[in-house]
C-alpha positions in Angstrom: -22.8 22.5 4.7 -20.7 20.0 7.1 -17.4 21.6 8.1 -13.9 20.2 6.3 -12.9 17.9 9.6 -15.8 15.5 9.3 -16.4 15.8 6.0 -12.8 14.1 5.7 -13.8 11.7 8.0 -16.6 10.5 6.7 -14.8 10.3 3.0 -11.5 8.8 3.9 -13.4 6.4 6.8 -12.6 2.5 5.7 -10.5 3.9 2.8 -7.4 2.0 2.0 -5.5 4.7 0.4 -5.9 8.1 0.3 -3.9 10.2 -2.2 -3.8 13.0 -0.9 -5.7 14.5 2.3 -4.1 17.9 2.0 -5.5 17.6 -1.7 -8.6 16.5 -0.7 -8.8 19.6 2.1 -8.1 22.3 -0.5 -10.6 21.1 -3.2 -13.4 20.8 0.0 -12.1 24.4 1.3 -13.3 25.6 -1.8 -15.9 24.1 -2.5 -17.2 25.0 0.8 -16.5 28.4 -0.5 -17.4 28.3 -3.9 -20.9 26.5 -3.1 -19.7 23.9 -5.7 -20.0 20.5 -4.8 -17.2 18.1 -6.0 -17.1 15.8 -8.8 -16.7 12.2 -7.7 -15.9 10.0 -10.3 -16.5 6.4 -10.7 -16.3 4.1 -13.4 -17.8 0.7 -13.8 -17.4 -1.4 -17.2 -20.5 -3.4 -17.9 -18.4 -6.8 -18.7 -20.8 -8.3 -16.8 -24.8 -8.3 -16.4 -24.9 -8.1 -12.8 -23.8 -6.2 -9.7 -22.6 -7.8 -6.7 -22.2 -6.9 -3.1 -18.2 -6.6 -4.4 -19.6 -3.8 -6.6 -21.8 -1.7 -3.6 -18.2 -1.0 -1.3 -17.4 2.2 -3.7 -21.4 2.6 -4.2 -21.8 3.0 -0.5 -19.1 5.3 -0.4 -20.4 7.3 -3.0 -24.0 7.0 -1.6 -21.7 8.8 2.0 -20.3 11.8 -0.2 -23.4 12.7 -2.0 -25.3 13.1 1.1 -22.6 15.2 2.2 -23.8 17.3 -0.9 -21.5 16.1 -3.8 -22.1 15.3 -7.2 -21.5 11.8 -8.4 -20.4 11.1 -12.2 -21.2 7.4 -13.1 -18.7 6.3 -15.9 -20.8 3.4 -18.2 -17.7 2.0 -19.6 -18.8 1.1 -22.8 -16.2 1.7 -24.6 -13.0 0.6 -22.2 -15.2 -2.6 -21.7 -14.4 -3.4 -25.5 -10.6 -4.1 -24.3 -11.2 -5.5 -21.2 -10.0 -4.3 -17.6 -6.1 -6.3 -17.1 -6.5 -5.2 -13.6 -5.9 -8.4 -11.3 -5.9 -10.9 -14.8 -3.1 -13.3 -15.5 -4.3 -13.4 -19.0 -6.0 -11.5 -22.0 -10.0 -11.0 -21.6 -12.0 -11.7 -24.2 -13.2 -8.5 -26.4 -17.5 -8.1 -25.3 -19.8 -7.8 -28.2 -21.8 -4.2 -28.9 -24.8 -5.6 -28.1 -23.2 -7.2 -24.6 -22.0 -4.3 -23.6 -25.3 -2.6 -24.4 -27.8 -4.5 -22.5 -25.0 -5.0 -19.3 -25.1 -1.3 -19.4 -28.7 -1.5 -19.2 -29.1 -3.3 -16.2 -26.2 -2.0 -14.3 -28.1 1.3 -14.5 -31.3 -0.2 -12.9 -28.8 -1.5 -10.2 -26.6 1.3 -9.3 -29.6 3.2 -8.0 -31.1 0.9 -5.2 -27.8 2.6 -3.4 -26.9 5.8 -5.3 -28.9 9.1 -5.2 -30.3 9.7 -8.9 -30.7 13.5 -7.7 -26.7 14.0 -7.0 -25.6 11.1 -9.9 -24.5 11.8 -13.7 -24.6 8.9 -15.9 -22.3 9.4 -18.6 -20.5 6.7 -21.4 -17.3 7.4 -21.8 -17.7 6.4 -25.4 -18.7 10.2 -25.7 -15.4 11.2 -25.8 -13.4 8.2 -26.7 -15.0 6.8 -29.6 -13.9 10.9 -30.8 -10.4 10.7 -30.0 -8.6 11.1 -33.5 -5.6 9.2 -34.3 -3.4 12.4 -33.5 -5.2 12.5 -29.8 -4.5 9.1 -29.5 -1.1 9.0 -30.4 -0.3 12.5 -27.7 -2.6 10.2 -25.8 0.3 7.2 -25.6 3.0 9.6 -25.5 2.6 10.4 -22.2 3.6 6.8 -20.4 6.3 4.8 -21.3 6.0 0.9 -21.2 8.6 1.0 -17.8 5.9 2.7 -16.0 3.1 0.8 -17.4 4.8 -2.5 -16.6 5.3 -1.1 -12.9 1.7 -2.5 -12.6 1.9 -6.0 -10.5 -0.2 -7.9 -13.2 1.3 -6.7 -16.0 5.0 -7.4 -14.6 3.8 -10.8 -13.5 2.4 -11.7 -17.1 5.7 -10.7 -19.0 8.4 -11.9 -16.1 6.0 -15.4 -17.2 6.0 -15.1 -20.6 2.2 -14.3 -21.0 1.1 -12.5 -23.8 0.0 -8.9 -23.1 -1.5 -7.2 -25.9 -0.9 -3.0 -26.9 -4.5 -2.9 -26.7 -4.5 -3.6 -22.8 -1.3 -1.2 -22.7 -4.1 1.7 -23.7 -6.7 0.5 -20.9 -5.0 2.6 -18.0 -4.4 6.0 -20.2 -7.9 5.3 -21.5 -9.6 5.1 -18.0 -7.2 7.9 -16.9 -8.4 10.2 -19.8 -12.0 9.8 -18.3 -10.2 12.1 -15.5 -8.8 14.7 -18.3 -12.5 14.7 -20.0 -14.6 14.7 -17.0 -12.3 17.4 -15.2 -12.9 15.0 -11.9 -12.0 16.1 -8.4 -11.8 13.0 -6.6 -11.8 9.5 -8.1 -13.0 5.9 -6.1 -11.9 2.2 -6.8 -11.3 -1.1 -5.0 -7.6 -1.3 -4.5 -6.8 -3.3 -7.7 -7.7 -0.2 -9.5 -4.8 2.3 -7.6 -2.6 2.5 -10.7 -5.5 3.2 -12.8 -6.7 5.7 -10.7 -3.0 7.0 -10.0 -2.6 6.9 -14.3 -5.9 9.4 -14.2 -4.5 11.7 -11.6 -0.9 12.2 -13.6 -2.4 12.7 -17.4 -4.8 15.4 -15.5 -1.7 17.3 -14.7 -0.3 16.5 -18.4 -3.6 18.0 -19.5 -2.9 21.3 -17.3 -5.9 20.3 -14.6 -5.6 20.1 -11.3 -4.8 16.5 -10.0 -7.8 14.2 -8.5 -7.7 13.0 -5.0 -7.4 9.1 -5.4 -9.6 6.9 -2.9 -9.2 3.5 -2.3 -11.1 0.4 -1.0 -10.6 -2.9 -0.4 -12.1 -5.6 -2.1 -14.0 -8.2 -0.7 -13.7 -12.0 -0.8 -16.7 -14.2 -2.1 -18.9 -17.1 -0.3 -15.7 -19.2 -0.3 -13.2 -16.6 1.8 -10.5 -17.0 -0.4 -11.0 -15.1 -3.9 -12.2 -11.6 -4.4 -15.8 -11.8 -4.9 -16.6 -12.5 -8.7 -19.3 -14.2 -11.3 -16.3 -15.6 -12.7 -15.2 -17.1 -9.5 -18.6 -18.5 -8.4 -18.7 -16.9 -5.4 -21.0 -13.6 -6.1 -23.6 -12.6 -4.0 -25.6 -10.7 -6.4 -27.7 -7.7 -5.6 -30.8 -9.1 -8.1 -30.7 -12.4 -6.1 -33.8 -13.5 -4.6 -34.0 -12.6 -0.5 -33.7 -16.2 0.1 -30.8 -16.6 -2.0 -29.1 -13.4 -0.5 -29.3 -14.8 3.0 -28.3 -18.3 2.2 -25.3 -17.3 0.2 -24.1 -15.1 3.3 -24.7 -17.4 5.5 -22.3 -19.3 3.8 -19.5 -17.4 4.0 -16.5 -18.2 6.7 -16.8 -16.6 9.9 -13.2 -14.7 9.3 -15.2 -12.2 6.8 -18.1 -11.2 9.5 -16.4 -8.2 10.7 -15.5 -7.4 7.1 -18.8 -7.6 5.6 -20.0 -5.7 8.3 -17.6 -2.8 8.2 -18.2 -2.5 4.4 -21.5 -4.1 3.6 -23.6 -2.3 6.4 -24.7 1.0 7.7 -23.4 -0.7 11.4 -21.2 2.2 13.7 -17.4 1.7 15.0 -18.8 0.9 18.4 -21.3 -1.7 16.9 -18.2 -3.5 15.0 -16.2 -3.4 18.0 -18.7 -5.2 19.7 -19.2 -7.7 17.2 -15.4 -8.4 17.3 -15.8 -9.1 20.9 -18.5 -11.2 21.2 -16.6 -13.3 18.1 -13.7 -13.9 20.5 -16.2 -15.0 23.5 -16.7 -18.4 23.8 -20.6 -17.9 25.0 -21.7 -16.2 21.7 -22.6 -18.7 18.5 -21.2 -17.4 15.2 -24.2 -18.0 13.6 -25.8 -15.9 15.3 -24.2 -13.2 14.7 -24.1 -14.4 10.7 -28.2 -14.6 10.7 -28.1 -10.8 12.1 -25.5 -9.9 9.4 -27.7 -11.3 6.6 -31.0 -9.9 8.0 -29.3 -6.3 7.6 -28.1 -7.1 4.2 -31.5 -8.2 3.3 -33.5 -5.5 4.5 -31.5 -3.0 2.7 -32.0 -4.5 -0.6 -35.6 -5.5 0.2 -37.2 -4.8 3.3 -37.4 -6.0 6.9 -40.7 -8.2 5.9 -38.5 -10.0 3.3 -35.4 -11.0 6.0 -37.7 -12.0 8.2 -39.2 -14.7 5.6 -35.8 -15.1 4.4 -34.7 -16.2 7.6 -38.0 -18.4 7.7 -37.0 -19.9 4.7 -33.4 -20.9 5.6 -34.4 -22.4 9.0 -37.2 -24.7 6.7 -34.2 -25.6 4.3 -31.4 -26.3 6.6 -32.6 -26.4 10.2 -35.5 -28.1 9.5 -34.7 -30.0 6.5 -37.7 -29.2 4.3 -38.0 -27.8 1.1 -38.8 -23.9 0.3 -42.0 -23.2 -0.3 -42.1 -21.7 -3.6 -40.5 -24.7 -5.5 -41.0 -24.0 -9.3 -43.2 -26.7 -11.4 -41.8 -27.5 -14.8 -44.0 -29.6 -17.4 -41.5 -31.7 -19.6 -42.6 -33.0 -23.0 -40.6 -36.1 -23.3 -40.7 -39.0 -20.1 -37.6 -39.7 -20.4 -34.0 -37.0 -19.7 -30.6 -37.6 -19.2 -30.3 -35.6 -15.6 -26.8 -33.7 -16.6 -29.0 -32.0 -19.8 -32.1 -31.3 -17.3 -29.7 -29.3 -14.6 -28.3 -27.3 -17.7 -31.3 -26.6 -19.6 -33.2 -25.4 -16.7 -30.9 -23.2 -15.4 -30.1 -25.3 -12.2 -26.4 -25.1 -13.2 -24.4 -22.9 -15.5 -22.7 -25.6 -17.7 -22.8 -29.7 -18.3 -19.0 -29.9 -16.4 -20.6 -28.1 -13.4 -23.5 -30.6 -13.3 -21.1 -33.4 -13.8 -19.1 -31.8 -10.6 -22.1 -31.6 -8.8 -23.3 -34.9 -9.4 -19.7 -36.7 -8.7 -19.2 -34.5 -5.1 -23.1 -35.5 -4.3 -24.6 -32.8 -4.4 -27.8 -33.4 -6.7 -30.8 -35.2 -5.2 -33.6 -36.4 -7.0 -36.6 -37.1 -4.2 -34.0 -36.2 -1.2 -32.1 -39.5 -2.6 -28.5 -38.4 -3.8 -27.7 -39.5 -7.5 -23.8 -39.6 -8.4 -24.2 -41.5 -11.9 -23.2 -38.7 -14.3 -24.8 -40.7 -16.9 -28.2 -41.1 -15.3 -31.3 -40.9 -17.1 -34.3 -39.9 -15.5 -38.1 -41.3 -16.0 -40.6 -38.7 -15.4 -43.4 -41.1 -14.6 -44.3 -39.4 -11.4 -43.7 -35.2 -10.5 -40.2 -35.2 -9.0 -38.3 -33.1 -6.8 -35.0 -32.2 -7.9 -32.1 -30.5 -5.4 -28.8 -29.2 -6.8 -26.4 -27.4 -3.8 -28.2 -26.2 -1.1 -30.4 -23.8 -2.3 -31.7 -24.9 -5.7 -35.1 -27.0 -5.7 -37.3 -27.5 -9.1 -40.4 -29.9 -9.4 -40.7 -31.8 -13.0 -43.5 -33.7 -14.2 -44.7 -35.3 -17.7 -46.9 -32.1 -19.4 
């Protein structure tokens, strides 16, 4: 097994918080002497179906730790997803149905193993222990933390000061996530910086339940394609690992230049020396940031697909954006009706997610019919011949009267 200092270097590289390195060193020392791997906890509530590149930051760190010989416990938060994690929220989340949670959990399990080693991953559901808590157990759990401590959370504090509602159920969330650490007796827990409070609750609860406190590691949140908000499907700025190779490539090419180094650092296997060279090149007037971004997009697409798919995505991107062409694989869709409202067409065939988005895309000039810009939200299309519809920069479809 790799020595302690080298393991600490690999485990903590890129982390924002390490609480604490002394505890980590002690745990690794016992692990090596006993020949028993550490239990590394990571939890994800299946609140959406897709895992995006922002989620992969901790997943990539988990894979590095797995390669050191340790065991990852991947928690599907099917119980806590019913509450919804209030971290970073300015308002109460809607509760998910059991059917939504079950479907999202299924897709999560399919996607995480594109990064994690399944042989060193134990997938568990926190309903297995949280659903079994009696009312007495729950009362005992709530007695471990004060309201004042809970209100130390920045998001709760802001909502309280701004008279935004906070439900008692939301107060329970950090305690339930923390209890996951007790149920699993985890050695280390990993999460984003927005999870720091919850992770520390787990550390404190383990002590309350006479366990050794877990080490807390936090990693930075990755901004999405807008370069402002953290990557999230809610904000419409996510790059999903289930995107097609061409969509993934195109979305990465759309990020602002200011994110190139961060994406290289947390979303690729680029070493420190290579990242320092990229930083230097970006400051050089003789280097076009676009060329660096192309290499970044190729690296990421190659990881989730392969090098051939990455090369094809480059060609497709150049054909659409540089050469003003259209993709080779534009879907052809037959319509029963000869006339159809443009807004309905965009929504019904999933070129946009909602009618409001369709209207916004049209008024902003983002919709073209046979390469002609359409800005009338009340436009009705006459499908007397095959037409090419382009919505935004990457979505195309051909429609004809069937």
